[in-house]
C-alpha positions, 0 to 999 in steps of 0.5 A, a space after each residue: 809591149 816593147 820591142 825586141 831588137 835581138 841581134 846586131 842586123 835588127 838593129 842596123 835593118 830598124 836604123 837604116 828604116 829611119 834613115 831611110 824615112 829621113 833620106 827619103 824626107 830630105 829628097 822631099 824637101 830638097 827638090 819638091 818639084 821633081 815630086 810627082 803627087 806631092 801631096 800623096 807623098 807626104 803623107 805617105 812620110 807621115 804614116 812611115 813615120 807613125 809606122 815606125 814609132 808604132 813598133 816600140 816609141 820608146 826605142 823610136 826616140 832612141 834612134 831618132 835622138 841618137 840621130 837628130 844630136 850626133 851627124 850634121 849630115 841632110 839637118 834640114 830633113 833631121 830637124 823636119 823629122 824630129 819636130 814632126 814626131 814631137 808635134 804627133 806625141 804632144 797631139 795625141 797629149 792634146 787629144 787634137 781631133 784626127 785632121 788637126 794632127 794631120 795639119 800639124 804633123 805635115 806642117 812639122 815636116 814641110 814647114 822650112 821648105 822653102 828654105 832646105 840649101 839654107 838650112 843644111 848650109 847654114 849648120 855647117 857654117 860657123 858664122 851668123 847669118 849673111 844680111 842675104 841669109 837672114 833675109 830668106 829666112 825671115 821670108 821663108 813660111 810665106 815662101 814654103 806656104 806658096 810652094 806648097 799650095 804650087 804643089 797641090 796642098 789646100 789643105 788651109 790650117 796646115 798652110 796657116 800653120 806653116 804660115 804662123 810658125 816663126 810668129 811671135 808666141 803672145 799671152 793668151 787672155 784665155 786658156 790655152 784650148 780657146 785659142 785658135 786652131 791654126 793659133 795653137 798650131 803654131 804655137 806648138 810647133 815654134 816650141 818644138 821648132 825651137 827645142 829641136 834647133 836647140 839638142 843639134 849641133 852645127 858646125 859652130 857650136 854643139 846642141 845644148 842638152 835636152 834636159 836644158 832645152 827643155 827647161 828652157 821652154 818651161 821656164 820661159 814668161 810665156 803662157 802657151 810656150 809653158 803649157 806646151 812645154 810641159 805637154 813635150 816634157 810629159 811625153 819625152 821625159 826631161 831627158 829622153 830616150 836616146 840620151 846621156 845623163 850622169 849619175 850621183 855616183 857618177 857613172 855615166 849612162 843612157 837612157 833608155 825608156 821613159 817611165 811614169 815619172 818624166 825625171 825618173 827614166 830607166 836607163 843603162 850605164 855605159 861608163 864609170 867615173 874614170 870614162 872605162 867602159 861598163 861590159 858590158 852594160 849594166 841597165 838600171 830603173 831610177 824609178 826609186 832613185 838608187 841611183 839618182 840621174 845627177 844632169 843630162 850630157 850631151 853625146 861628146 861626153 861619151 867619145 868612146 862607140 857605144 853598142 847600141 844594138 846591146 843596150 836595147 835589147 838589155 831595155 827591151 827586158 822591162 815593159 814599154 810604160 805609158 808616155 810619162 804623166 806624172 811631173 816632178 814637183 817644180 813642174 806641175 
Protein backbone atom coordinates (compact mmCIF):
# COMPACT_ATOMS: atom_id res chain seq x y z
CA UNK A 1 0.00 0.00 0.00
CA UNK A 2 1.47 3.34 -1.01
CA UNK A 3 1.37 6.40 1.20
CA UNK A 4 -0.89 9.11 -0.21
CA UNK A 5 0.52 12.60 0.37
CA UNK A 6 -2.74 14.34 -0.40
CA UNK A 7 -2.00 17.95 0.61
CA UNK A 8 0.93 20.32 0.83
CA UNK A 9 0.57 20.30 4.61
CA UNK A 10 0.89 16.52 4.69
CA UNK A 11 4.03 16.73 2.56
CA UNK A 12 5.51 19.40 4.84
CA UNK A 13 4.64 17.32 7.91
CA UNK A 14 6.32 14.23 6.48
CA UNK A 15 9.41 16.14 5.39
CA UNK A 16 9.45 17.73 8.84
CA UNK A 17 9.53 14.31 10.50
CA UNK A 18 12.61 13.30 8.50
CA UNK A 19 14.19 16.69 9.20
CA UNK A 20 13.43 16.40 12.92
CA UNK A 21 15.02 12.94 12.98
CA UNK A 22 18.10 14.34 11.28
CA UNK A 23 18.24 17.29 13.71
CA UNK A 24 17.88 15.05 16.74
CA UNK A 25 20.61 12.78 15.44
CA UNK A 26 22.84 15.82 14.86
CA UNK A 27 22.44 16.82 18.50
CA UNK A 28 23.26 13.31 19.69
CA UNK A 29 26.38 13.12 17.50
CA UNK A 30 27.56 16.65 18.30
CA UNK A 31 27.07 16.57 22.08
CA UNK A 32 27.11 12.90 23.13
CA UNK A 33 28.33 13.69 26.64
CA UNK A 34 25.16 15.66 27.36
CA UNK A 35 22.79 12.92 26.19
CA UNK A 36 21.12 11.03 29.01
CA UNK A 37 20.63 7.27 28.42
CA UNK A 38 22.67 7.43 25.22
CA UNK A 39 22.07 3.82 24.14
CA UNK A 40 18.32 4.21 24.59
CA UNK A 41 18.34 7.39 22.50
CA UNK A 42 20.17 5.68 19.64
CA UNK A 43 17.63 2.84 19.72
CA UNK A 44 14.80 5.40 19.66
CA UNK A 45 16.24 7.11 16.58
CA UNK A 46 16.61 3.72 14.91
CA UNK A 47 12.95 2.95 15.69
CA UNK A 48 11.89 6.39 14.41
CA UNK A 49 13.75 5.75 11.16
CA UNK A 50 12.10 2.34 10.77
CA UNK A 51 8.66 3.82 11.41
CA UNK A 52 9.16 6.47 8.72
CA UNK A 53 10.40 3.90 6.21
CA UNK A 54 7.49 1.66 7.14
CA UNK A 55 4.99 4.30 6.04
CA UNK A 56 6.23 3.99 2.46
CA UNK A 57 9.83 3.06 1.65
CA UNK A 58 9.79 4.78 -1.74
CA UNK A 59 8.53 8.06 -0.27
CA UNK A 60 11.08 7.75 2.51
CA UNK A 61 13.91 7.25 0.02
CA UNK A 62 12.60 10.15 -2.09
CA UNK A 63 12.74 12.56 0.84
CA UNK A 64 16.04 11.17 2.10
CA UNK A 65 17.83 11.55 -1.24
CA UNK A 66 16.42 15.05 -1.62
CA UNK A 67 17.83 15.98 1.80
CA UNK A 68 21.17 14.29 1.14
CA UNK A 69 21.84 15.80 -2.29
CA UNK A 70 20.55 19.33 -1.80
CA UNK A 71 21.99 20.62 1.46
CA UNK A 72 25.31 21.04 3.23
CA UNK A 73 23.63 21.76 6.57
CA UNK A 74 24.45 19.16 9.20
CA UNK A 75 26.39 16.97 6.76
CA UNK A 76 27.55 14.48 9.39
CA UNK A 77 24.04 13.69 10.63
CA UNK A 78 22.62 13.58 7.11
CA UNK A 79 25.37 11.19 6.06
CA UNK A 80 24.79 8.97 9.09
CA UNK A 81 21.05 8.82 8.43
CA UNK A 82 21.50 7.92 4.76
CA UNK A 83 23.98 5.18 5.71
CA UNK A 84 21.64 3.81 8.39
CA UNK A 85 18.71 3.60 5.95
CA UNK A 86 20.80 1.88 3.29
CA UNK A 87 22.23 -0.56 5.85
CA UNK A 88 18.69 -1.37 7.00
CA UNK A 89 17.67 -2.21 3.42
CA UNK A 90 20.79 -4.30 2.74
CA UNK A 91 20.31 -6.16 6.02
CA UNK A 92 16.83 -7.11 4.79
CA UNK A 93 18.22 -8.22 1.42
CA UNK A 94 20.85 -10.39 3.13
CA UNK A 95 18.26 -11.62 5.66
CA UNK A 96 20.60 -10.81 8.53
CA UNK A 97 19.53 -11.89 12.03
CA UNK A 98 17.81 -9.06 13.92
CA UNK A 99 20.70 -8.65 16.36
CA UNK A 100 23.17 -8.22 13.50
CA UNK A 101 20.83 -5.82 11.72
CA UNK A 102 20.58 -3.71 14.88
CA UNK A 103 24.36 -3.65 15.39
CA UNK A 104 24.90 -2.66 11.75
CA UNK A 105 22.35 0.16 11.65
CA UNK A 106 23.43 1.60 15.00
CA UNK A 107 27.06 1.45 13.92
CA UNK A 108 26.05 3.42 10.80
CA UNK A 109 24.39 6.06 12.96
CA UNK A 110 27.44 6.45 15.22
CA UNK A 111 30.54 5.46 13.21
CA UNK A 112 31.83 9.04 12.92
CA UNK A 113 30.78 10.29 16.35
CA UNK A 114 34.39 11.17 17.26
CA UNK A 115 34.72 13.50 14.25
CA UNK A 116 31.24 15.00 13.85
CA UNK A 117 32.40 18.63 14.02
CA UNK A 118 35.31 17.96 11.68
CA UNK A 119 33.08 16.16 9.18
CA UNK A 120 30.74 19.17 9.09
CA UNK A 121 33.70 21.52 8.74
CA UNK A 122 35.24 19.55 5.89
CA UNK A 123 31.96 19.56 3.95
CA UNK A 124 32.28 23.34 3.81
CA UNK A 125 35.98 23.63 2.97
CA UNK A 126 37.41 23.63 -0.53
CA UNK A 127 40.92 22.33 0.14
CA UNK A 128 42.24 18.92 1.03
CA UNK A 129 42.40 17.89 4.70
CA UNK A 130 45.24 19.43 6.64
CA UNK A 131 47.81 17.22 8.36
CA UNK A 132 45.97 17.71 11.65
CA UNK A 133 42.60 16.93 10.10
CA UNK A 134 43.96 13.80 8.43
CA UNK A 135 45.28 12.59 11.77
CA UNK A 136 41.79 12.91 13.27
CA UNK A 137 40.29 11.08 10.28
CA UNK A 138 42.80 8.24 10.59
CA UNK A 139 42.10 7.74 14.30
CA UNK A 140 38.35 8.34 14.37
CA UNK A 141 37.24 4.66 14.28
CA UNK A 142 39.14 3.88 17.48
CA UNK A 143 38.17 7.16 19.09
CA UNK A 144 34.52 6.60 18.18
CA UNK A 145 34.62 3.17 19.83
CA UNK A 146 36.13 4.69 22.98
CA UNK A 147 33.49 7.41 23.08
CA UNK A 148 30.67 4.90 22.59
CA UNK A 149 32.02 2.73 25.39
CA UNK A 150 32.13 5.79 27.64
CA UNK A 151 28.45 6.38 26.84
CA UNK A 152 27.54 2.86 27.92
CA UNK A 153 27.55 0.96 24.62
CA UNK A 154 28.59 -2.64 25.27
CA UNK A 155 27.31 -4.31 22.09
CA UNK A 156 30.52 -5.97 20.88
CA UNK A 157 29.36 -6.35 17.27
CA UNK A 158 28.29 -2.69 17.10
CA UNK A 159 31.67 -1.59 18.45
CA UNK A 160 33.62 -3.94 16.14
CA UNK A 161 31.71 -2.69 13.11
CA UNK A 162 32.63 0.90 13.97
CA UNK A 163 36.24 -0.12 14.64
CA UNK A 164 36.64 -1.91 11.30
CA UNK A 165 34.59 0.31 8.99
CA UNK A 166 37.63 1.99 7.41
CA UNK A 167 39.87 -1.04 7.17
CA UNK A 168 40.63 -2.10 3.58
CA UNK A 169 38.20 -4.72 2.33
CA UNK A 170 40.20 -7.75 1.30
CA UNK A 171 39.05 -10.21 -1.33
CA UNK A 172 37.58 -13.09 0.66
CA UNK A 173 38.73 -16.63 0.07
CA UNK A 174 35.18 -17.88 0.41
CA UNK A 175 31.69 -16.57 -0.13
CA UNK A 176 30.56 -13.43 1.67
CA UNK A 177 28.28 -15.37 4.02
CA UNK A 178 31.23 -17.41 5.33
CA UNK A 179 32.93 -14.35 6.81
CA UNK A 180 32.78 -13.51 10.51
CA UNK A 181 29.80 -11.26 11.35
CA UNK A 182 32.01 -8.32 12.36
CA UNK A 183 33.80 -8.43 9.01
CA UNK A 184 30.53 -8.79 7.12
CA UNK A 185 28.94 -5.80 8.82
CA UNK A 186 32.06 -3.66 8.51
CA UNK A 187 32.25 -4.48 4.80
CA UNK A 188 28.60 -3.49 4.32
CA UNK A 189 29.12 -0.26 6.22
CA UNK A 190 32.27 0.58 4.29
CA UNK A 191 30.50 0.23 0.92
CA UNK A 192 27.47 2.20 2.10
CA UNK A 193 29.71 4.89 3.62
CA UNK A 194 31.54 5.29 0.33
CA UNK A 195 28.33 5.39 -1.74
CA UNK A 196 26.68 7.97 0.53
CA UNK A 197 29.81 10.13 0.47
CA UNK A 198 29.92 10.07 -3.34
CA UNK A 199 26.32 11.22 -3.81
CA UNK A 200 26.55 14.05 -1.25
CA UNK A 201 27.70 17.53 -2.28
CA UNK A 202 30.64 19.40 -0.77
CA UNK A 203 31.60 23.04 -1.00
CA UNK A 204 34.41 21.97 -3.33
CA UNK A 205 32.30 19.80 -5.65
CA UNK A 206 28.87 18.56 -6.54
CA UNK A 207 27.86 15.10 -5.48
CA UNK A 208 28.03 12.38 -8.10
CA UNK A 209 24.85 10.86 -9.46
CA UNK A 210 23.58 7.83 -7.59
CA UNK A 211 23.89 5.73 -10.76
CA UNK A 212 27.54 6.68 -11.30
CA UNK A 213 28.28 6.03 -7.63
CA UNK A 214 26.65 2.59 -7.79
CA UNK A 215 28.51 1.67 -10.96
CA UNK A 216 31.79 2.72 -9.34
CA UNK A 217 31.16 0.24 -6.52
CA UNK A 218 29.89 -2.52 -8.81
CA UNK A 219 32.91 -2.28 -11.09
CA UNK A 220 35.39 -2.48 -8.23
CA UNK A 221 37.93 -5.26 -8.12
CA UNK A 222 36.92 -6.40 -4.65
CA UNK A 223 34.64 -9.40 -4.48
CA UNK A 224 32.91 -8.38 -1.26
CA UNK A 225 32.38 -4.84 -2.48
CA UNK A 226 30.67 -6.12 -5.63
CA UNK A 227 28.44 -8.48 -3.64
CA UNK A 228 27.34 -5.69 -1.32
CA UNK A 229 27.02 -3.23 -4.18
CA UNK A 230 24.65 -5.57 -5.99
CA UNK A 231 22.50 -5.79 -2.86
CA UNK A 232 22.51 -2.00 -2.59
CA UNK A 233 21.38 -1.62 -6.19
CA UNK A 234 18.73 -4.32 -5.79
CA UNK A 235 17.24 -2.43 -2.88
CA UNK A 236 17.35 1.20 -4.10
CA UNK A 237 17.85 0.88 -7.87
CA UNK A 238 20.49 2.48 -10.03
CA UNK A 239 18.58 5.75 -9.81
CA UNK A 240 16.75 5.79 -6.44
CA UNK A 241 13.55 7.70 -5.69
CA UNK A 242 14.27 11.41 -5.39
CA UNK A 243 17.05 11.47 -8.01
CA UNK A 244 16.91 12.99 -11.49
CA UNK A 245 17.26 11.25 -14.86
CA UNK A 246 17.21 12.24 -18.52
CA UNK A 247 14.83 10.31 -20.76
CA UNK A 248 15.56 9.25 -24.33
CA UNK A 249 13.26 12.02 -25.61
CA UNK A 250 15.50 14.57 -23.78
CA UNK A 251 12.94 15.36 -21.07
CA UNK A 252 14.16 15.46 -17.47
CA UNK A 253 12.32 13.40 -14.87
CA UNK A 254 12.55 12.61 -11.18
CA UNK A 255 12.35 9.01 -9.98
CA UNK A 256 9.27 8.43 -7.84
CA UNK A 257 9.18 4.69 -7.20
CA UNK A 258 11.36 1.64 -7.61
CA UNK A 259 10.16 -1.20 -9.79
CA UNK A 260 11.02 -4.88 -10.04
CA UNK A 261 13.86 -4.02 -12.41
CA UNK A 262 16.60 -1.81 -11.02
CA UNK A 263 17.08 0.38 -14.11
CA UNK A 264 13.39 0.83 -14.98
CA UNK A 265 11.76 2.81 -12.15
CA UNK A 266 8.60 4.87 -12.28
CA UNK A 267 9.41 8.51 -12.98
CA UNK A 268 7.67 11.86 -13.25
CA UNK A 269 8.67 14.12 -16.13
CA UNK A 270 9.29 17.65 -14.80
CA UNK A 271 11.16 19.53 -17.54
CA UNK A 272 11.07 19.69 -21.33
CA UNK A 273 14.20 19.39 -23.44
CA UNK A 274 14.26 23.20 -23.84
CA UNK A 275 14.34 23.72 -20.06
CA UNK A 276 10.72 24.74 -19.51
CA UNK A 277 8.88 23.12 -16.62
CA UNK A 278 6.19 20.59 -17.43
CA UNK A 279 2.96 21.78 -15.79
CA UNK A 280 1.55 19.61 -14.42
CA UNK A 281 4.31 17.00 -14.11
CA UNK A 282 3.63 13.79 -16.02
CA UNK A 283 3.77 10.40 -14.30
CA UNK A 284 5.48 7.75 -16.45
CA UNK A 285 6.53 4.12 -16.20
CA UNK A 286 9.78 3.02 -17.84
CA UNK A 287 8.93 -0.66 -17.39
CA UNK A 288 8.60 -1.21 -21.15
CA UNK A 289 11.33 1.34 -21.98
CA UNK A 290 8.82 3.73 -23.55
CA UNK A 291 10.27 6.13 -22.62
CA UNK A 292 13.66 4.81 -21.59
CA UNK A 293 16.17 6.34 -19.18
CA UNK A 294 19.21 7.66 -21.01
CA UNK A 295 21.30 9.02 -18.14
CA UNK A 296 21.31 9.87 -14.45
CA UNK A 297 21.55 13.58 -13.61
CA UNK A 298 22.58 15.72 -10.67
CA UNK A 299 19.94 17.83 -8.94
CA UNK A 300 21.67 20.94 -10.33
CA UNK A 301 20.33 19.93 -13.75
CA UNK A 302 16.94 21.22 -12.57
CA UNK A 303 17.49 24.81 -11.38
CA UNK A 304 13.78 25.54 -11.16
CA UNK A 305 11.80 24.84 -7.99
CA UNK A 306 10.04 21.49 -8.20
CA UNK A 307 6.68 20.82 -6.57
CA UNK A 308 7.67 17.68 -4.66
CA UNK A 309 4.28 17.43 -2.99
CA UNK A 310 2.54 17.15 -6.35
CA UNK A 311 5.09 14.61 -7.60
CA UNK A 312 4.64 12.40 -4.54
CA UNK A 313 0.87 12.67 -4.86
CA UNK A 314 1.12 11.53 -8.47
CA UNK A 315 3.44 8.70 -7.45
CA UNK A 316 0.95 7.44 -4.90
CA UNK A 317 -1.41 6.63 -7.77
CA UNK A 318 0.81 3.64 -8.53
CA UNK A 319 1.02 0.60 -6.24
CA UNK A 320 4.14 0.25 -4.13
CA UNK A 321 6.47 -2.25 -5.78
CA UNK A 322 8.35 -4.91 -3.90
CA UNK A 323 12.08 -4.13 -3.55
CA UNK A 324 13.64 -4.68 -6.98
CA UNK A 325 15.27 -8.06 -7.41
CA UNK A 326 15.73 -8.32 -11.19
CA UNK A 327 19.07 -6.82 -12.24
CA UNK A 328 19.70 -5.73 -15.82
CA UNK A 329 21.88 -8.06 -17.84
CA UNK A 330 25.19 -6.37 -17.02
CA UNK A 331 24.52 -6.67 -13.27
CA UNK A 332 23.56 -10.33 -13.12
